[in-house]
C-alpha positions in Angstrom: 26.4 -32.0 15.5 23.5 -29.6 14.9 23.9 -25.9 14.1 24.2 -23.5 16.9 21.5 -21.0 17.7 21.2 -18.4 20.4 17.9 -17.0 19.3 14.8 -17.0 21.6 12.4 -19.7 20.8 9.9 -17.4 19.1 12.5 -16.1 16.7 14.0 -19.4 15.5 13.5 -20.3 11.9 12.7 -16.8 10.8 14.1 -16.3 7.3 12.6 -14.8 4.2 14.1 -14.2 0.8 12.7 -10.9 -0.6 11.4 -12.0 -4.0 11.3 -8.4 -5.4 14.9 -7.5 -4.5 15.9 -11.0 -5.8 14.4 -10.3 -9.2 15.9 -6.9 -9.3 19.3 -8.3 -8.5 19.0 -10.9 -11.2 18.0 -8.2 -13.8 21.1 -6.2 -12.8 23.4 -9.3 -13.2 21.9 -10.0 -16.6 22.4 -6.4 -17.6 26.2 -6.8 -17.1 26.1 -9.5 -19.7 23.7 -8.2 -22.4 23.7 -4.4 -21.6 21.3 -2.4 -19.5 19.6 -1.1 -22.6 18.5 -4.7 -23.5 16.9 -5.4 -20.1 13.3 -4.7 -19.1 13.2 -4.7 -15.3 9.6 -4.5 -14.2 10.3 -5.5 -10.6 11.0 -2.1 -9.0 8.0 -0.6 -7.1 9.1 3.0 -7.6 8.3 5.4 -10.3 11.3 5.5 -12.8 11.7 8.1 -15.5 12.5 7.4 -19.2 16.2 7.0 -18.5 15.6 4.6 -15.5 16.3 7.2 -12.9 14.0 7.7 -9.8 11.3 10.2 -10.4 11.5 12.9 -7.7 9.2 16.0 -7.6 11.2 19.2 -8.0 9.0 21.0 -5.5 9.8 18.4 -2.8 13.5 18.5 -3.6 13.5 22.3 -3.2 11.6 22.2 0.1 14.0 19.5 1.5 17.1 21.5 0.5 15.8 24.6 2.1 15.1 23.1 5.5 17.4 24.4 8.2 19.6 21.5 9.1 19.5 22.3 12.8 15.7 21.9 12.6 15.4 18.9 10.4 18.2 17.0 12.3 16.4 17.4 15.6 14.1 14.9 17.3 10.4 15.0 16.5 7.8 14.4 19.2 6.9 10.7 19.7 3.5 11.2 18.1 4.8 13.5 15.5 4.8 17.3 15.1 1.3 18.5 15.8 1.2 20.5 12.6 2.3 17.5 10.7 -0.6 15.5 12.1 -3.0 18.1 10.9 -1.4 18.4 7.5 -1.5 14.6 7.1 -5.2 14.7 7.9 -6.0 17.5 5.5 -3.9 16.1 2.6 -5.6 12.7 3.2 -9.2 13.8 3.1 -9.0 17.0 1.0 -12.6 17.9 0.4 -14.0 14.6 1.7 -13.4 14.7 5.4 -16.0 12.7 7.4 -18.4 15.0 9.1 -19.0 15.1 12.9 -16.3 12.6 13.7 -13.3 12.6 16.1 -10.1 12.4 14.0 -6.5 12.1 15.2 -3.2 11.2 13.7 0.1 9.6 14.9 3.3 9.8 12.8 4.7 6.5 11.6 7.7 5.4 9.5 5.8 5.2 6.2 2.5 3.3 5.8 4.3 0.2 7.1 4.4 1.7 10.6 0.7 2.4 10.6 0.0 -1.2 9.6 2.3 -2.5 12.3 0.6 -0.6 15.1 -2.9 -1.5 13.8 -2.1 -5.2 14.0 -0.3 -4.9 17.3 -2.8 -2.8 19.1 -6.1 -4.1 17.7 -5.6 -7.9 17.7 -4.2 -10.3 20.3 -1.4 -12.9 20.0 -2.6 -15.9 18.0 -5.6 -14.0 16.4 -6.3 -13.4 12.7 -6.0 -10.4 10.5 -8.0 -10.2 7.2 -7.0 -8.9 3.8 -7.6 -9.7 0.2 -6.2 -12.8 -1.5 -4.1 -10.6 -3.7 -2.0 -8.7 -1.2 1.3 -6.9 -0.5 3.6 -9.5 0.9 4.8 -7.6 4.0 1.3 -7.8 5.4 1.9 -11.4 6.1 5.5 -10.8 7.3 4.3 -8.3 9.8 1.4 -10.5 11.0 3.7 -13.4 11.5 6.3 -11.3 13.2 3.7 -10.3 15.8 2.4 -13.9 16.2 -0.8 -13.2 14.3 -2.2 -15.1 11.3 -3.1 -13.4 8.0 -6.2 -14.8 6.4 -7.8 -13.7 3.1 -11.1 -13.1 1.3 -11.6 -13.0 -2.5 -10.8 -9.5 -3.8 -13.1 -9.8 -6.7 -15.8 -12.2 -8.0 -16.3 -14.0 -11.3 -17.5 -10.7 -12.8 -14.3 -9.0 -11.6 -16.3 -6.9 -9.1 -15.4 -6.5 -5.4 -16.5 -9.6 -3.6 -18.3 -8.0 -0.6 -20.1 -11.2 0.1 -16.9 -13.2 0.7 -15.5 -10.2 2.6 -18.3 -10.4 5.2 -18.4 -14.1 5.3 -14.7 -13.9 6.5 -15.5 -11.0 8.9 -18.3 -13.0 10.4 -16.0 -16.0 10.9 -13.5 -13.7 12.7 -16.1 -12.3 14.9 -17.1 -15.8 16.0 -13.6 -16.5 17.2 -12.4 -13.1 18.5 -13.7 -9.8 19.8 -12.0 -7.6 17.2 -12.1 -8.1 13.4 -9.3 -6.2 11.8 -9.5 -6.0 8.0 -6.9 -4.3 5.7 -8.2 -3.0 2.4 -5.7 -1.5 0.0 -7.6 0.8 -2.3 -7.7 2.7 -4.6 -4.9 1.6 -6.9 -4.3 -1.7 -5.1 -0.9 -3.3 -4.9 -0.3 -5.6 -6.7 -3.3 -5.5 -9.1 -4.3 -1.9 -9.6 -7.9 -2.8 -8.6 -10.0 -0.1 -6.8 -13.3 -0.4 -4.9 -16.1 1.7 -6.3 -18.1 4.2 -4.1 -20.9 1.6 -4.1 -18.4 -1.1 -2.9 -17.4 1.2 0.0 -21.0 1.8 0.9 -21.4 -2.0 1.3 -18.3 -2.2 3.4 -19.5 0.6 5.7 -23.1 -0.6 6.0 -21.9 -4.2 6.6 -19.6 -2.9 9.3 -22.4 -1.0 11.0 -24.7 -4.1 10.9 -22.0 -6.1 12.8 -21.3 -3.5 15.4 -24.3 -1.4 16.2 -25.6 -2.4 19.6 -23.3 -5.4 19.8 -20.2 -6.3 21.9 -17.9 -7.0 18.9 -15.6 -4.5 17.3 -14.8 -3.9 13.6 -11.5 -2.2 12.8 -11.2 -1.2 9.2 -7.7 -0.3 8.0 -7.6 1.5 4.7 -4.2 1.5 3.0 -4.1 4.5 0.7 -0.4 4.3 -0.3 -1.2 4.9 -4.0 -4.3 7.2 -3.8 -2.7 10.2 -5.4 -2.2 8.2 -8.6 -5.9 7.2 -8.8 -8.5 9.2 -10.8 -9.9 12.5 -9.5 -12.7 12.0 -7.0 -11.3 8.7 -5.7 -11.4 10.2 -2.1 -15.2 10.6 -2.1 -15.6 7.3 -0.2 -14.1 8.9 2.9 -17.4 10.8 3.4 -19.0 7.5 4.2 -17.0 7.2 7.4 -19.5 9.2 9.5 -22.2 8.2 12.0 -20.4 5.0 12.8 -21.1 2.9 15.9 -18.6 3.5 18.7 -17.1 0.0 18.2 -16.5 0.6 14.4 -13.1 2.2 14.1 -11.5 3.4 10.8 -7.7 3.7 10.5 -6.2 5.1 7.4 -2.5 4.5 6.5 -1.0 7.7 5.1 2.3 7.5 3.3 4.7 10.1 1.8 6.7 7.5 -0.2 4.9 7.5 -3.5 2.8 10.6 -3.5 5.7 12.8 -2.5 8.6 10.8 -3.9 10.1 10.5 -0.4 10.5 6.7 -0.2 13.6 6.7 1.9 12.5 9.4 4.3 10.1 6.9 5.9 7.4 9.4 6.7 3.8 8.4 7.2 0.9 8.4 9.6 -2.0 6.4 11.0 -5.2 8.5 11.0 -8.1 7.3 13.1 -11.8 8.2 12.6 -14.3 7.4 15.3 -17.6 8.6 16.7 -16.3 8.1 20.2 -14.0 10.6 21.9 -13.0 7.8 24.3 -12.0 5.5 21.4 -10.0 8.2 19.6 -8.2 9.2 22.8 -7.4 5.5 23.5 -6.1 5.3 19.9 -3.8 8.2 20.4 -2.5 7.1 23.8 -1.9 3.4 23.0 -0.3 4.0 19.6 1.9 6.8 20.9 3.1 4.3 23.6 3.8 1.8 20.9 5.8 4.3 19.0 8.1 4.8 22.0 8.3 1.0 22.4 9.4 0.3 18.8 11.0 3.1 16.8 10.7 5.9 19.3 10.1 8.8 16.9 10.0 9.4 13.1 12.1 11.5 10.7 11.5 15.2 11.3 12.6 16.3 7.8 9.7 14.6 6.1 7.2 16.0 8.6 8.6 19.5 8.1 8.3 19.1 4.3 4.6 18.3 4.6 4.0 21.2 6.9 5.7 23.6 4.5 3.5 22.3 1.7 0.4 22.6 3.9 1.1 26.2 4.7 2.1 27.4 1.2 -0.6 27.3 -1.4 1.7 28.0 -4.3 4.1 25.2 -3.4 1.1 22.8 -3.0 -0.2 23.7 -6.5 3.2 23.2 -8.0 3.4 19.8 -6.4 0.0 18.8 -7.6 0.8 19.8 -11.1 4.0 17.7 -11.1 2.2 14.8 -9.7 -0.6 15.1 -12.3 2.0 15.0 -15.1 3.4 11.7 -13.8 0.0 10.3 -13.1 -0.8 10.8 -16.7 2.4 9.1 -17.8 1.5 6.2 -15.6 -2.0 5.9 -17.1 -0.4 6.0 -20.6 2.0 3.2 -19.7 -0.8 1.1 -18.3 -3.0 1.7 -21.4 -0.3 0.5 -23.8 0.2 -2.7 -21.9 -3.5 -3.4 -21.3 -4.5 -2.7 -25.0 -1.8 -5.2 -26.2 -2.8 -7.7 -23.5 -6.4 -7.6 -24.8 -5.2 -7.9 -28.4 -3.1 -11.0 -27.7 -5.6 -12.6 -25.3 -3.5 -12.2 -22.1 -5.7 -12.1 -19.0 -5.0 -9.5 -16.4 -6.5 -8.8 -13.0 -8.9 -5.9 -13.0 -6.9 -2.7 -13.3 -8.1 0.8 -12.4 -5.0 2.7 -11.6 -1.7 2.5 -9.8 1.9 1.3 -10.0 1.2 -2.4 -10.8 -0.6 -4.7 -13.2 -0.9 -8.4 -12.4 -1.3 -11.4 -14.7 -3.1 -14.3 -12.9 -1.2 -17.5 -13.8 -0.3 -20.8 -12.3 3.4 -21.8 -12.4 4.4 -18.1 -11.9 8.0 -18.8 -11.0 8.5 -21.1 -14.0 7.0 -18.5 -16.3 9.1 -15.7 -14.8 12.2 -17.8 -15.3 11.4 -18.3 -18.9 10.8 -14.6 -19.4 14.2 -13.9 -18.0 15.6 -15.7 -21.0 14.0 -12.9 -23.1 15.5 -10.3 -20.7 12.1 -9.5 -19.2 12.1 -9.6 -15.4 8.8 -9.7 -13.5 7.9 -10.6 -9.9 6.4 -14.1 -9.4 3.6 -14.1 -6.9 1.7 -17.0 -5.5 -1.1 -16.7 -8.0 0.4 -14.6 -10.8 3.1 -12.2 -12.2 3.4 -8.6 -10.9 4.4 -6.0 -13.5 5.7 -2.8 -12.1 4.4 -0.6 -14.9 5.7 2.4 -12.9 9.3 1.4 -13.6 9.0 0.9 -17.4 9.1 3.8 -19.9 6.3 3.8 -22.6 8.9 3.0 -25.3 9.8 -0.3 -23.7 6.2 -1.5 -22.9 5.2 -2.4 -26.4 5.7 -6.1 -26.9 5.8 -7.1 -23.2 2.2 -8.5 -23.2 3.1 -10.6 -26.3 6.2 -12.0 -24.7 4.3 -12.9 -21.5 1.5 -14.5 -23.4 4.0 -16.7 -25.3 5.8 -17.7 -22.1 2.5 -18.6 -20.4 1.4 -20.7 -23.4 4.8 -22.4 -23.6 4.8 -23.4 -19.9 1.2 -24.4 -19.7 1.0 -26.2 -23.1 
């Protein structure tokens, strides 16, 4: 007799083991045996301090604690508090806001909510969504959940430069099959590699998008996932200025998140910010995505929105937060340098790294290599094409020697 199921047909067979949480669980179990101090757990995608505690910014903690509970516990509007939307826009662009464009924002539960709505409202059932061949796993989960297919382009070429040629080959393939080409680019400080597009790379993306939309009946929707932008070098926002004078059928959506930049992971506060030359397109964006908010999560956490508004209005608080963030950004850069210098010394290849929470080692047999490293009490996340190292979770004192261990495991498995 077969197993019983009461699921709808489209939901049958859905099951996914979360690799990251699985590795973290395995590391915790091993710690019970050998002691936590003997474990290097490089699986957690959150910034941890020297003692393994979650880094939180004191300024954010102070703001949250001072919010009147009656206010923060109340419902927020479906599209978000109007001041929050403006604050999200201003914090996203800073001094690089696209000129002479229509811009609106909708609140979402983190950056994930923004990705969800972009996929749902700008592609049809059975269509394809494009992203890089190195990508954050939930992109695929969300696409599949909405009956879409995630397809990929090569993130970088043989010279470890952004592969704009392959990007547009894949865009052209999409435009032959469907009216809308939705592409997700996670930059700067890409998850999982730390790769960032240069300003010149973004120029190619924008110019190529214009060529494929100006005077034509096809649409290009560029989704820019900036979850880690505040840990990228100064000036990394300059590419936003390129999103001006776009054809009406070239829409830019930016996924804003308060998780990493404001250490508010669990508050699930984010926004989708749209940039368009067309007032009709921007109004359509606002109406359709607000409708989708009501039809999925209804509204978002008010406390996170109030915190951003408070920062937006108070120059002193904003400066304090920026100083706190700068300190930890430097710590992150120092951690990455220790690992990358050792990797270069021992001949361990890494994906191109510019900034961010993760460094990735491209390897075959990643699961086997990760398992071997577990024997040495080092826990990394095996990806389809490599090993992800959450450099954000490892104090500098524990990083020395990691690249050597990984190199030995790679050589042992692939001998």
